Backbone as XML, in Angstrom:
<?xml version="1.0"?>
<chain id="A" units="angstrom">
  <residue number="1" name="MET">
    <atom name="N" x="0.863" y="-1.172" z="0.000"/>
    <atom name="CA" x="0.000" y="0.000" z="0.000"/>
    <atom name="C" x="0.905" y="1.228" z="0.000"/>
  </residue>
  <residue number="2" name="SER">
    <atom name="N" x="0.649" y="2.145" z="-0.906"/>
    <atom name="CA" x="1.479" y="3.348" z="-1.010"/>
    <atom name="C" x="1.193" y="4.272" z="0.178"/>
  </residue>
  <residue number="3" name="ALA">
    <atom name="N" x="2.104" y="5.182" z="0.409"/>
    <atom name="CA" x="1.941" y="6.127" z="1.521"/>
    <atom name="C" x="0.659" y="6.933" z="1.362"/>
  </residue>
  <residue number="4" name="GLU">
    <atom name="N" x="0.352" y="7.307" z="0.134"/>
    <atom name="CA" x="-0.857" y="8.079" z="-0.133"/>
    <atom name="C" x="-2.110" y="7.250" z="0.170"/>
  </residue>
  <residue number="5" name="ASN">
    <atom name="N" x="-2.104" y="6.001" z="-0.256"/>
    <atom name="CA" x="-3.233" y="5.106" z="0.022"/>
    <atom name="C" x="-3.352" y="4.825" z="1.521"/>
  </residue>
  <residue number="6" name="LEU">
    <atom name="N" x="-2.212" y="4.702" z="2.174"/>
    <atom name="CA" x="-2.201" y="4.455" z="3.608"/>
    <atom name="C" x="-2.817" y="5.632" z="4.349"/>
  </residue>
  <residue number="7" name="GLU">
    <atom name="N" x="-2.429" y="6.848" z="3.980"/>
    <atom name="CA" x="-3.012" y="8.043" z="4.601"/>
    <atom name="C" x="-4.513" y="8.104" z="4.364"/>
  </residue>
  <residue number="8" name="ALA">
    <atom name="N" x="-4.946" y="7.779" z="3.156"/>
    <atom name="CA" x="-6.372" y="7.783" z="2.833"/>
    <atom name="C" x="-7.107" y="6.726" z="3.655"/>
  </residue>
  <residue number="9" name="PHE">
    <atom name="N" x="-6.484" y="5.553" z="3.830"/>
    <atom name="CA" x="-7.103" y="4.486" z="4.611"/>
    <atom name="C" x="-7.252" y="4.912" z="6.073"/>
  </residue>
  <residue number="10" name="TYR">
    <atom name="N" x="-6.194" y="5.507" z="6.638"/>
    <atom name="CA" x="-6.273" y="5.982" z="8.028"/>
    <atom name="C" x="-7.299" y="7.106" z="8.158"/>
  </residue>
  <residue number="11" name="ALA">
    <atom name="N" x="-7.395" y="7.961" z="7.162"/>
    <atom name="CA" x="-8.402" y="9.024" z="7.185"/>
    <atom name="C" x="-9.803" y="8.410" z="7.183"/>
  </residue>
  <residue number="12" name="GLN">
    <atom name="N" x="-9.981" y="7.347" z="6.402"/>
    <atom name="CA" x="-11.274" y="6.662" z="6.366"/>
    <atom name="C" x="-11.584" y="6.055" z="7.738"/>
  </residue>
  <residue number="13" name="LEU">
    <atom name="N" x="-10.589" y="5.428" z="8.356"/>
    <atom name="CA" x="-10.790" y="4.848" z="9.690"/>
    <atom name="C" x="-11.205" y="5.930" z="10.685"/>
  </residue>
  <residue number="14" name="GLU">
    <atom name="N" x="-10.501" y="7.042" z="10.640"/>
    <atom name="CA" x="-10.813" y="8.148" z="11.552"/>
    <atom name="C" x="-12.233" y="8.664" z="11.330"/>
  </residue>
  <residue number="15" name="SER">
    <atom name="N" x="-12.613" y="8.813" z="10.054"/>
    <atom name="CA" x="-13.941" y="9.364" z="9.768"/>
    <atom name="C" x="-15.047" y="8.399" z="10.176"/>
  </residue>
  <residue number="16" name="LEU">
    <atom name="N" x="-14.798" y="7.103" z="10.073"/>
    <atom name="CA" x="-15.813" y="6.120" z="10.463"/>
    <atom name="C" x="-15.888" y="5.955" z="11.985"/>
  </residue>
  <residue number="17" name="GLY">
    <atom name="N" x="-14.778" y="6.105" z="12.648"/>
    <atom name="CA" x="-14.754" y="5.989" z="14.106"/>
    <atom name="C" x="-14.486" y="4.571" z="14.576"/>
  </residue>
  <residue number="18" name="GLU">
    <atom name="N" x="-14.041" y="4.499" z="15.808"/>
    <atom name="CA" x="-13.613" y="3.218" z="16.374"/>
    <atom name="C" x="-14.744" y="2.197" z="16.411"/>
  </residue>
  <residue number="19" name="GLN">
    <atom name="N" x="-15.924" y="2.610" z="16.833"/>
    <atom name="CA" x="-17.029" y="1.655" z="16.956"/>
    <atom name="C" x="-17.374" y="1.026" z="15.609"/>
  </residue>
  <residue number="20" name="GLU">
    <atom name="N" x="-17.461" y="1.853" z="14.577"/>
    <atom name="CA" x="-17.784" y="1.331" z="13.243"/>
    <atom name="C" x="-16.684" y="0.400" z="12.735"/>
  </residue>
  <residue number="21" name="ILE">
    <atom name="N" x="-15.444" y="0.736" z="13.003"/>
    <atom name="CA" x="-14.340" y="-0.123" z="12.561"/>
    <atom name="C" x="-14.402" y="-1.456" z="13.282"/>
  </residue>
  <residue number="22" name="ARG">
    <atom name="N" x="-14.765" y="-1.462" z="14.534"/>
    <atom name="CA" x="-14.917" y="-2.723" z="15.270"/>
    <atom name="C" x="-16.010" y="-3.580" z="14.620"/>
  </residue>
  <residue number="23" name="VAL">
    <atom name="N" x="-17.108" y="-2.931" z="14.278"/>
    <atom name="CA" x="-18.201" y="-3.651" z="13.618"/>
    <atom name="C" x="-17.718" y="-4.232" z="12.294"/>
  </residue>
  <residue number="24" name="ARG">
    <atom name="N" x="-17.020" y="-3.424" z="11.528"/>
    <atom name="CA" x="-16.529" y="-3.893" z="10.227"/>
    <atom name="C" x="-15.514" y="-5.029" z="10.373"/>
  </residue>
  <residue number="25" name="LEU">
    <atom name="N" x="-14.676" y="-4.932" z="11.405"/>
    <atom name="CA" x="-13.730" y="-6.025" z="11.641"/>
    <atom name="C" x="-14.486" y="-7.304" z="11.999"/>
  </residue>
  <residue number="26" name="ALA">
    <atom name="N" x="-15.520" y="-7.171" z="12.827"/>
    <atom name="CA" x="-16.309" y="-8.347" z="13.215"/>
    <atom name="C" x="-17.008" y="-8.963" z="12.003"/>
  </residue>
  <residue number="27" name="ARG">
    <atom name="N" x="-17.430" y="-8.119" z="11.068"/>
    <atom name="CA" x="-18.092" y="-8.607" z="9.850"/>
    <atom name="C" x="-17.083" y="-9.043" z="8.785"/>
  </residue>
  <residue number="28" name="GLN">
    <atom name="N" x="-15.826" y="-8.893" z="9.115"/>
    <atom name="CA" x="-14.719" y="-9.223" z="8.214"/>
    <atom name="C" x="-14.777" y="-8.387" z="6.930"/>
  </residue>
  <residue number="29" name="ALA">
    <atom name="N" x="-15.145" y="-7.123" z="7.095"/>
    <atom name="CA" x="-15.203" y="-6.213" z="5.952"/>
    <atom name="C" x="-13.815" y="-6.004" z="5.353"/>
  </residue>
  <residue number="30" name="TYR">
    <atom name="N" x="-12.783" y="-6.205" z="6.174"/>
    <atom name="CA" x="-11.405" y="-6.053" z="5.691"/>
    <atom name="C" x="-10.769" y="-7.419" z="5.440"/>
  </residue>
  <residue number="31" name="GLY">
    <atom name="N" x="-11.606" y="-8.443" z="5.379"/>
    <atom name="CA" x="-11.113" y="-9.798" z="5.178"/>
    <atom name="C" x="-10.798" y="-10.459" z="6.510"/>
  </residue>
  <residue number="32" name="ASP">
    <atom name="N" x="-10.473" y="-11.729" z="6.457"/>
    <atom name="CA" x="-10.129" y="-12.437" z="7.693"/>
    <atom name="C" x="-8.635" y="-12.406" z="7.955"/>
  </residue>
  <residue number="33" name="ALA">
    <atom name="N" x="-7.887" y="-11.918" z="7.023"/>
    <atom name="CA" x="-6.437" y="-11.735" z="7.176"/>
    <atom name="C" x="-6.039" y="-10.709" z="6.131"/>
  </residue>
  <residue number="34" name="GLY">
    <atom name="N" x="-4.838" y="-10.303" z="6.173"/>
    <atom name="CA" x="-4.379" y="-9.376" z="5.157"/>
    <atom name="C" x="-3.951" y="-8.039" z="5.743"/>
  </residue>
  <residue number="35" name="HIS">
    <atom name="N" x="-3.395" y="-7.249" z="4.868"/>
    <atom name="CA" x="-2.770" y="-5.990" z="5.280"/>
    <atom name="C" x="-3.795" y="-4.978" z="5.806"/>
  </residue>
  <residue number="36" name="LYS">
    <atom name="N" x="-4.922" y="-4.799" z="5.104"/>
    <atom name="CA" x="-5.926" y="-3.829" z="5.546"/>
    <atom name="C" x="-6.504" y="-4.220" z="6.903"/>
  </residue>
  <residue number="37" name="ARG">
    <atom name="N" x="-6.785" y="-5.492" z="7.082"/>
    <atom name="CA" x="-7.319" y="-5.948" z="8.364"/>
    <atom name="C" x="-6.307" y="-5.685" z="9.484"/>
  </residue>
  <residue number="38" name="GLN">
    <atom name="N" x="-5.055" y="-6.007" z="9.223"/>
    <atom name="CA" x="-4.004" y="-5.784" z="10.220"/>
    <atom name="C" x="-3.910" y="-4.300" z="10.564"/>
  </residue>
  <residue number="39" name="LEU">
    <atom name="N" x="-3.936" y="-3.443" z="9.549"/>
    <atom name="CA" x="-3.873" y="-1.998" z="9.796"/>
    <atom name="C" x="-5.077" y="-1.528" z="10.613"/>
  </residue>
  <residue number="40" name="ALA">
    <atom name="N" x="-6.262" y="-2.045" z="10.281"/>
    <atom name="CA" x="-7.472" y="-1.664" z="11.010"/>
    <atom name="C" x="-7.397" y="-2.138" z="12.460"/>
  </residue>
  <residue number="41" name="GLU">
    <atom name="N" x="-6.933" y="-3.370" z="12.673"/>
    <atom name="CA" x="-6.801" y="-3.892" z="14.040"/>
    <atom name="C" x="-5.785" y="-3.073" z="14.834"/>
  </residue>
  <residue number="42" name="GLU">
    <atom name="N" x="-4.660" y="-2.753" z="14.221"/>
    <atom name="CA" x="-3.644" y="-1.934" z="14.899"/>
    <atom name="C" x="-4.193" y="-0.548" z="15.208"/>
  </residue>
  <residue number="43" name="TRP">
    <atom name="N" x="-4.985" y="0.006" z="14.299"/>
    <atom name="CA" x="-5.578" y="1.322" z="14.522"/>
    <atom name="C" x="-6.515" y="1.284" z="15.735"/>
  </residue>
  <residue number="44" name="VAL">
    <atom name="N" x="-7.347" y="0.234" z="15.821"/>
    <atom name="CA" x="-8.258" y="0.078" z="16.960"/>
    <atom name="C" x="-7.454" y="-0.070" z="18.256"/>
  </residue>
  <residue number="45" name="GLN">
    <atom name="N" x="-6.391" y="-0.859" z="18.226"/>
    <atom name="CA" x="-5.555" y="-1.031" z="19.418"/>
    <atom name="C" x="-4.913" y="0.286" z="19.837"/>
  </residue>
  <residue number="46" name="ARG">
    <atom name="N" x="-4.469" y="1.076" z="18.854"/>
    <atom name="CA" x="-3.876" y="2.377" z="19.160"/>
    <atom name="C" x="-4.912" y="3.294" z="19.818"/>
  </residue>
  <residue number="47" name="LYS">
    <atom name="N" x="-6.144" y="3.244" z="19.305"/>
    <atom name="CA" x="-7.222" y="4.044" z="19.898"/>
    <atom name="C" x="-7.468" y="3.620" z="21.340"/>
  </residue>
  <residue number="48" name="GLU">
    <atom name="N" x="-7.425" y="2.324" z="21.607"/>
    <atom name="CA" x="-7.589" y="1.820" z="22.974"/>
    <atom name="C" x="-6.472" y="2.334" z="23.881"/>
  </residue>
  <residue number="49" name="ARG">
    <atom name="N" x="-5.240" y="2.278" z="23.379"/>
    <atom name="CA" x="-4.092" y="2.761" z="24.177"/>
    <atom name="C" x="-4.228" y="4.260" z="24.447"/>
  </residue>
  <residue number="50" name="GLU">
    <atom name="N" x="-4.648" y="5.007" z="23.429"/>
    <atom name="CA" x="-4.823" y="6.452" z="23.606"/>
    <atom name="C" x="-5.897" y="6.741" z="24.652"/>
  </residue>
  <residue number="51" name="ARG">
    <atom name="N" x="-6.990" y="5.982" z="24.598"/>
    <atom name="CA" x="-8.071" y="6.165" z="25.568"/>
    <atom name="C" x="-7.590" y="5.822" z="26.977"/>
  </residue>
  <residue number="52" name="THR">
    <atom name="N" x="-6.827" y="4.743" z="27.081"/>
    <atom name="CA" x="-6.280" y="4.336" z="28.382"/>
    <atom name="C" x="-5.323" y="5.400" z="28.912"/>
  </residue>
  <residue number="53" name="ALA">
    <atom name="N" x="-4.472" y="5.898" z="28.032"/>
    <atom name="CA" x="-3.523" y="6.938" z="28.446"/>
    <atom name="C" x="-4.265" y="8.188" z="28.897"/>
  </residue>
  <residue number="54" name="ALA">
    <atom name="N" x="-5.320" y="8.562" z="28.173"/>
    <atom name="CA" x="-6.107" y="9.740" z="28.547"/>
    <atom name="C" x="-6.800" y="9.510" z="29.887"/>
  </residue>
  <residue number="55" name="SER">
    <atom name="N" x="-7.310" y="8.294" z="30.075"/>
    <atom name="CA" x="-7.974" y="7.956" z="31.337"/>
    <atom name="C" x="-6.975" y="8.007" z="32.492"/>
  </residue>
  <residue number="56" name="ASN">
    <atom name="N" x="-5.777" y="7.472" z="32.268"/>
    <atom name="CA" x="-4.738" y="7.508" z="33.300"/>
    <atom name="C" x="-4.348" y="8.945" z="33.627"/>
  </residue>
  <residue number="57" name="ALA">
    <atom name="N" x="-4.264" y="9.785" z="32.597"/>
    <atom name="CA" x="-3.923" y="11.187" z="32.822"/>
    <atom name="C" x="-5.026" y="11.875" z="33.620"/>
  </residue>
  <residue number="58" name="ASP">
    <atom name="N" x="-6.287" y="11.545" z="33.309"/>
    <atom name="CA" x="-7.409" y="12.111" z="34.064"/>
    <atom name="C" x="-7.364" y="11.670" z="35.520"/>
  </residue>
  <residue number="59" name="MET">
    <atom name="N" x="-7.052" y="10.388" z="35.731"/>
    <atom name="CA" x="-6.977" y="9.883" z="37.104"/>
    <atom name="C" x="-5.823" y="10.538" z="37.862"/>
  </residue>
  <residue number="60" name="ALA">
    <atom name="N" x="-4.702" y="10.723" z="37.194"/>
    <atom name="CA" x="-3.558" y="11.371" z="37.841"/>
    <atom name="C" x="-3.905" y="12.814" z="38.186"/>
  </residue>
  <residue number="61" name="SER">
    <atom name="N" x="-4.605" y="13.472" z="37.286"/>
    <atom name="CA" x="-5.018" y="14.850" z="37.534"/>
    <atom name="C" x="-5.986" y="14.910" z="38.719"/>
  </residue>
  <residue number="62" name="ALA">
    <atom name="N" x="-6.927" y="13.990" z="38.758"/>
    <atom name="CA" x="-7.878" y="13.942" z="39.870"/>
    <atom name="C" x="-7.159" y="13.649" z="41.185"/>
  </residue>
  <residue number="63" name="ALA">
    <atom name="N" x="-6.195" y="12.750" z="41.146"/>
    <atom name="CA" x="-5.425" y="12.433" z="42.359"/>
    <atom name="C" x="-4.642" y="13.645" z="42.821"/>
  </residue>
  <residue number="64" name="SER">
    <atom name="N" x="-4.089" y="14.382" z="41.885"/>
    <atom name="CA" x="-3.346" y="15.590" z="42.231"/>
    <atom name="C" x="-4.267" y="16.629" z="42.867"/>
  </residue>
  <residue number="65" name="ARG">
    <atom name="N" x="-5.459" y="16.797" z="42.287"/>
    <atom name="CA" x="-6.416" y="17.748" z="42.870"/>
    <atom name="C" x="-6.844" y="17.302" z="44.264"/>
  </residue>
  <residue number="66" name="SER">
    <atom name="N" x="-7.027" y="15.999" z="44.446"/>
    <atom name="CA" x="-7.397" y="15.467" z="45.762"/>
    <atom name="C" x="-6.289" y="15.712" z="46.776"/>
  </residue>
  <residue number="67" name="ALA">
    <atom name="N" x="-5.057" y="15.509" z="46.347"/>
    <atom name="CA" x="-3.923" y="15.744" z="47.247"/>
    <atom name="C" x="-3.841" y="17.221" z="47.626"/>
  </residue>
  <residue number="68" name="ASP">
    <atom name="N" x="-4.076" y="18.105" z="46.664"/>
    <atom name="CA" x="-4.076" y="19.545" z="46.953"/>
    <atom name="C" x="-5.176" y="19.898" z="47.947"/>
  </residue>
  <residue number="69" name="ALA">
    <atom name="N" x="-6.358" y="19.325" z="47.740"/>
    <atom name="CA" x="-7.472" y="19.587" z="48.657"/>
    <atom name="C" x="-7.166" y="19.059" z="50.052"/>
  </residue>
  <residue number="70" name="ALA">
    <atom name="N" x="-6.543" y="17.890" z="50.127"/>
    <atom name="CA" x="-6.178" y="17.320" z="51.428"/>
    <atom name="C" x="-5.154" y="18.196" z="52.133"/>
  </residue>
  <residue number="71" name="GLU">
    <atom name="N" x="-4.208" y="18.740" z="51.366"/>
    <atom name="CA" x="-3.201" y="19.626" z="51.955"/>
    <atom name="C" x="-3.853" y="20.893" z="52.496"/>
  </residue>
  <residue number="72" name="ARG">
    <atom name="N" x="-4.792" y="21.461" z="51.715"/>
    <atom name="CA" x="-5.490" y="22.663" z="52.200"/>
    <atom name="C" x="-6.301" y="22.356" z="53.450"/>
  </residue>
  <residue number="73" name="ALA">
    <atom name="N" x="-6.940" y="21.185" z="53.482"/>
    <atom name="CA" x="-7.720" y="20.786" z="54.651"/>
    <atom name="C" x="-6.817" y="20.611" z="55.871"/>
  </residue>
  <residue number="74" name="ALA">
    <atom name="N" x="-5.645" y="20.039" z="55.660"/>
    <atom name="CA" x="-4.700" y="19.853" z="56.769"/>
    <atom name="C" x="-4.234" y="21.199" z="57.309"/>
  </residue>
  <residue number="75" name="LYS">
    <atom name="N" x="-3.962" y="22.139" z="56.406"/>
    <atom name="CA" x="-3.553" y="23.478" z="56.850"/>
    <atom name="C" x="-4.666" y="24.159" z="57.618"/>
  </residue>
  <residue number="76" name="ALA">
    <atom name="N" x="-5.900" y="24.007" z="57.146"/>
    <atom name="CA" x="-7.041" y="24.600" z="57.845"/>
    <atom name="C" x="-7.206" y="23.961" z="59.223"/>
  </residue>
  <residue number="77" name="ALA">
    <atom name="N" x="-7.017" y="22.641" z="59.309"/>
    <atom name="CA" x="-7.116" y="21.944" z="60.591"/>
    <atom name="C" x="-6.029" y="22.421" z="61.553"/>
  </residue>
  <residue number="78" name="ASP">
    <atom name="N" x="-4.822" y="22.633" z="61.044"/>
    <atom name="CA" x="-3.735" y="23.155" z="61.879"/>
    <atom name="C" x="-4.083" y="24.541" z="62.408"/>
  </residue>
  <residue number="79" name="ALA">
    <atom name="N" x="-4.627" y="25.384" z="61.540"/>
    <atom name="CA" x="-5.006" y="26.735" z="61.964"/>
    <atom name="C" x="-6.104" y="26.678" z="63.020"/>
  </residue>
  <residue number="80" name="GLN">
    <atom name="N" x="-7.071" y="25.778" z="62.842"/>
    <atom name="CA" x="-8.137" y="25.632" z="63.828"/>
    <atom name="C" x="-7.588" y="25.105" z="65.152"/>
  </residue>
  <residue number="81" name="ALA">
    <atom name="N" x="-6.623" y="24.205" z="65.088"/>
    <atom name="CA" x="-6.017" y="23.668" z="66.310"/>
    <atom name="C" x="-5.287" y="24.775" z="67.067"/>
  </residue>
  <residue number="82" name="ARG">
    <atom name="N" x="-4.569" y="25.635" z="66.308"/>
    <atom name="CA" x="-3.879" y="26.754" z="66.974"/>
    <atom name="C" x="-4.887" y="27.703" z="67.625"/>
  </residue>
  <residue number="83" name="THR">
    <atom name="N" x="-5.983" y="27.977" z="66.932"/>
    <atom name="CA" x="-7.020" y="28.857" z="67.475"/>
    <atom name="C" x="-7.634" y="28.236" z="68.725"/>
  </residue>
  <residue number="84" name="ALA">
    <atom name="N" x="-7.900" y="26.943" z="68.689"/>
    <atom name="CA" x="-8.473" y="26.259" z="69.851"/>
    <atom name="C" x="-7.498" y="26.281" z="71.028"/>
  </residue>
  <residue number="85" name="LYS">
    <atom name="N" x="-6.217" y="26.080" z="70.745"/>
    <atom name="CA" x="-5.211" y="26.106" z="71.816"/>
    <atom name="C" x="-5.144" y="27.491" z="72.440"/>
  </residue>
  <residue number="86" name="HIS">
    <atom name="N" x="-5.196" y="28.526" z="71.600"/>
    <atom name="CA" x="-5.176" y="29.902" z="72.104"/>
    <atom name="C" x="-6.424" y="30.167" z="72.964"/>
  </residue>
  <residue number="87" name="ALA">
    <atom name="N" x="-7.584" y="29.698" z="72.515"/>
    <atom name="CA" x="-8.818" y="29.884" z="73.274"/>
    <atom name="C" x="-8.746" y="29.145" z="74.609"/>
  </residue>
  <residue number="88" name="LEU">
    <atom name="N" x="-8.170" y="27.965" z="74.611"/>
    <atom name="CA" x="-8.027" y="27.194" z="75.853"/>
    <atom name="C" x="-7.095" y="27.917" z="76.820"/>
  </residue>
  <residue number="89" name="THR">
    <atom name="N" x="-5.990" y="28.417" z="76.310"/>
    <atom name="CA" x="-5.042" y="29.161" z="77.149"/>
    <atom name="C" x="-5.724" y="30.384" z="77.750"/>
  </residue>
  <residue number="90" name="THR">
    <atom name="N" x="-6.474" y="31.097" z="76.933"/>
    <atom name="CA" x="-7.192" y="32.281" z="77.422"/>
    <atom name="C" x="-8.211" y="31.881" z="78.483"/>
  </residue>
  <residue number="91" name="ALA">
    <atom name="N" x="-8.919" y="30.786" z="78.289"/>
    <atom name="CA" x="-9.909" y="30.319" z="79.263"/>
    <atom name="C" x="-9.237" y="29.924" z="80.573"/>
  </residue>
  <residue number="92" name="ILE">
    <atom name="N" x="-8.082" y="29.288" z="80.498"/>
    <atom name="CA" x="-7.365" y="28.900" z="81.724"/>
    <atom name="C" x="-6.922" y="30.138" z="82.492"/>
  </residue>
  <residue number="93" name="ILE">
    <atom name="N" x="-6.382" y="31.120" z="81.760"/>
    <atom name="CA" x="-5.943" y="32.363" z="82.420"/>
    <atom name="C" x="-7.142" y="33.062" z="83.065"/>
  </residue>
  <residue number="94" name="ALA">
    <atom name="N" x="-8.279" y="33.110" z="82.357"/>
    <atom name="CA" x="-9.482" y="33.746" z="82.902"/>
    <atom name="C" x="-9.960" y="33.008" z="84.150"/>
  </residue>
  <residue number="95" name="THR">
    <atom name="N" x="-9.880" y="31.684" z="84.137"/>
    <atom name="CA" x="-10.287" y="30.894" z="85.302"/>
    <atom name="C" x="-9.371" y="31.170" z="86.492"/>
  </residue>
  <residue number="96" name="ILE">
    <atom name="N" x="-8.078" y="31.264" z="86.241"/>
    <atom name="CA" x="-7.113" y="31.561" z="87.312"/>
    <atom name="C" x="-7.397" y="32.946" z="87.889"/>
  </residue>
  <residue number="97" name="ILE">
    <atom name="N" x="-7.644" y="33.932" z="87.026"/>
    <atom name="CA" x="-7.945" y="35.292" z="87.496"/>
    <atom name="C" x="-9.237" y="35.286" z="88.307"/>
  </residue>
  <residue number="98" name="ALA">
    <atom name="N" x="-10.245" y="34.552" z="87.843"/>
    <atom name="CA" x="-11.505" y="34.468" z="88.586"/>
    <atom name="C" x="-11.292" y="33.807" z="89.942"/>
  </residue>
  <residue number="99" name="ALA">
    <atom name="N" x="-10.446" y="32.768" z="89.987"/>
    <atom name="CA" x="-10.168" y="32.090" z="91.258"/>
    <atom name="C" x="-9.445" y="33.038" z="92.212"/>
  </residue>
  <residue number="100" name="ILE">
    <atom name="N" x="-8.491" y="33.809" z="91.690"/>
    <atom name="CA" x="-7.774" y="34.790" z="92.522"/>
    <atom name="C" x="-8.747" y="35.841" z="93.037"/>
  </residue>
  <residue number="101" name="ALA">
    <atom name="N" x="-9.636" y="36.314" z="92.169"/>
    <atom name="CA" x="-10.625" y="37.314" z="92.581"/>
    <atom name="C" x="-11.537" y="36.746" z="93.659"/>
  </residue>
  <residue number="102" name="LEU">
    <atom name="N" x="-11.926" y="35.483" z="93.531"/>
    <atom name="CA" x="-12.762" y="34.837" z="94.536"/>
    <atom name="C" x="-12.029" y="34.752" z="95.870"/>
  </residue>
  <residue number="103" name="ILE">
    <atom name="N" x="-10.751" y="34.353" z="95.827"/>
    <atom name="CA" x="-9.959" y="34.243" z="97.057"/>
    <atom name="C" x="-9.811" y="35.610" z="97.724"/>
  </residue>
  <residue number="104" name="VAL">
    <atom name="N" x="-9.518" y="36.626" z="96.899"/>
    <atom name="CA" x="-9.386" y="37.985" z="97.441"/>
    <atom name="C" x="-10.704" y="38.427" z="98.059"/>
  </residue>
  <residue number="105" name="SER">
    <atom name="N" x="-11.819" y="38.124" z="97.412"/>
    <atom name="CA" x="-13.135" y="38.496" z="97.938"/>
    <atom name="C" x="-13.404" y="37.792" z="99.263"/>
  </residue>
  <residue number="106" name="ILE">
    <atom name="N" x="-13.050" y="36.507" z="99.320"/>
    <atom name="CA" x="-13.264" y="35.753" z="100.560"/>
    <atom name="C" x="-12.417" y="36.349" z="101.683"/>
  </residue>
  <residue number="107" name="PHE">
    <atom name="N" x="-11.141" y="36.650" z="101.381"/>
    <atom name="CA" x="-10.291" y="37.272" z="102.420"/>
    <atom name="C" x="-10.831" y="38.636" z="102.826"/>
  </residue>
  <residue number="108" name="GLY">
    <atom name="N" x="-11.380" y="39.359" z="101.874"/>
    <atom name="CA" x="-11.981" y="40.659" z="102.190"/>
    <atom name="C" x="-13.163" y="40.503" z="103.105"/>
  </residue>
  <residue number="109" name="LEU">
    <atom name="N" x="-13.999" y="39.523" z="102.861"/>
    <atom name="CA" x="-15.162" y="39.288" z="103.722"/>
    <atom name="C" x="-14.725" y="38.832" z="105.111"/>
  </residue>
  <residue number="110" name="ILE">
    <atom name="N" x="-13.700" y="38.000" z="105.159"/>
    <atom name="CA" x="-13.186" y="37.533" z="106.447"/>
    <atom name="C" x="-12.615" y="38.710" z="107.233"/>
  </residue>
  <residue number="111" name="HIS">
    <atom name="N" x="-11.916" y="39.573" z="106.562"/>
    <atom name="CA" x="-11.285" y="40.719" z="107.201"/>
    <atom name="C" x="-12.355" y="41.710" z="107.716"/>
  </residue>
  <residue number="112" name="ILE">
    <atom name="N" x="-13.419" y="41.886" z="106.954"/>
    <atom name="CA" x="-14.487" y="42.815" z="107.368"/>
    <atom name="C" x="-15.253" y="42.222" z="108.531"/>
  </residue>
  <residue number="113" name="THR">
    <atom name="N" x="-15.521" y="40.941" z="108.505"/>
    <atom name="CA" x="-16.334" y="40.331" z="109.559"/>
    <atom name="C" x="-15.467" y="39.912" z="110.749"/>
  </residue>
  <residue number="114" name="GLY">
    <atom name="N" x="-14.233" y="39.840" z="110.556"/>
    <atom name="CA" x="-13.382" y="39.310" z="111.591"/>
    <atom name="C" x="-12.703" y="40.288" z="112.400"/>
  </residue>
</chain>
């Protein structure tokens, strides 16, 4: 098959699409053996590999986006943990001040009544 005929054959395969070529191969439209059948089968296999590669690239992209989202979530969790720790520290200090104020008040009452 000449290069020109080969290009025309591949153009025909492309225009018909993978599904139609599969049907034609099943019907033995390209014969049960021979050069055209082999080219058509290889073309279908190449389309499968391309689809698989595209699917793998999509999955890798999705995994990357998931990893980015997980990293952002971890950073947000760290920030929330720091805020909670600060709030706890403030609450402890407020409790200590309240306890001191209570003790001072009790001593004041004892001193006034005593």
